[in-house]
C-alpha positions in Angstrom: 114.7 79.1 114.0 112.3 82.1 114.5 113.3 82.2 118.2 116.8 83.2 117.3 115.6 86.0 115.0 116.1 89.5 116.3 113.4 91.9 115.1 114.6 94.9 113.1 111.5 97.0 113.9 109.2 97.6 116.8 105.7 96.1 116.5 102.5 95.6 118.5 100.3 92.7 117.3 96.5 92.5 117.7 95.6 90.6 120.8 94.3 87.1 120.6 91.5 86.2 121.0 89.6 89.3 120.2 86.9 89.7 121.5 88.1 88.0 124.7 86.7 86.9 128.1 88.3 87.2 130.6 92.0 87.0 129.4 93.9 87.6 126.2 97.4 87.4 124.9 99.3 90.3 123.3 102.5 89.9 121.3 105.0 92.7 120.7 108.5 93.0 119.2 111.4 95.0 120.5 113.9 96.0 117.8 117.5 95.3 118.0 120.8 95.7 116.2 121.6 92.0 115.9 122.3 91.2 119.6 119.9 89.9 122.1 121.8 91.6 124.9 120.4 94.8 126.3 122.4 97.9 125.3 122.7 101.1 127.3 120.7 103.0 124.6 117.8 100.6 124.5 114.6 102.6 125.2 112.1 101.8 127.9 109.2 99.7 126.7 105.7 100.5 128.1 102.6 98.4 127.4 99.5 100.0 128.9 95.8 99.3 128.7 93.3 102.2 128.6 89.5 102.4 128.8 87.4 104.5 126.4 87.8 107.5 128.6 91.6 107.3 128.4 92.1 106.0 132.0 95.0 103.7 132.6 93.5 100.4 133.8 96.6 98.2 133.6 100.3 98.5 133.0 101.5 95.3 131.5 105.1 96.2 130.8 107.2 99.1 132.1 110.9 98.3 131.8 114.0 98.3 129.6 113.9 95.1 127.4 116.4 93.3 125.3 115.5 92.9 121.6 113.2 90.1 120.9 109.6 88.8 120.5 107.5 88.8 123.7 104.0 87.8 124.7 102.1 89.1 127.7 98.8 88.0 129.1 96.1 90.5 130.2 93.5 89.3 132.7 90.5 91.6 132.6 88.3 89.7 135.0 88.0 92.8 137.2 86.8 95.0 134.3 83.4 95.6 132.7 82.6 94.6 129.2 83.6 97.2 126.6 86.3 98.5 124.3 89.8 98.9 125.6 93.0 100.1 124.0 96.5 98.6 124.4 99.3 101.1 123.7 102.9 100.3 123.3 105.6 103.0 123.5 109.3 102.4 123.0 111.5 105.4 122.3 109.8 107.2 119.4 107.7 104.2 118.5 104.0 104.3 119.4 101.3 101.8 118.4 97.8 101.1 119.6 95.4 98.2 119.1 91.7 98.0 120.0 90.5 95.2 122.2 87.0 94.1 123.0 86.1 92.5 126.4 82.8 90.6 126.3 81.4 89.0 129.5 
């Protein structure tokens, strides 16, 4: 039943597992107006991972998305251990979570 539910607000969940090695899963929600079909006014959704210096290390999502609940995997096997930030932007919504990579 939850799969049919259309979120009423944007959200970015904490990655799981955290700390992670070498990959993690990130869940996010794209708000809708009761329809799962993409509408012309639907904002672009961007999900980007940054390092501590603010450098873009991975773009996980960069497209217009229909309302719903999504998960994306992040493979950090090419990165060094440390703290990273995952930032979601969709229209005026902005959220950031902290992730820790431990090798």
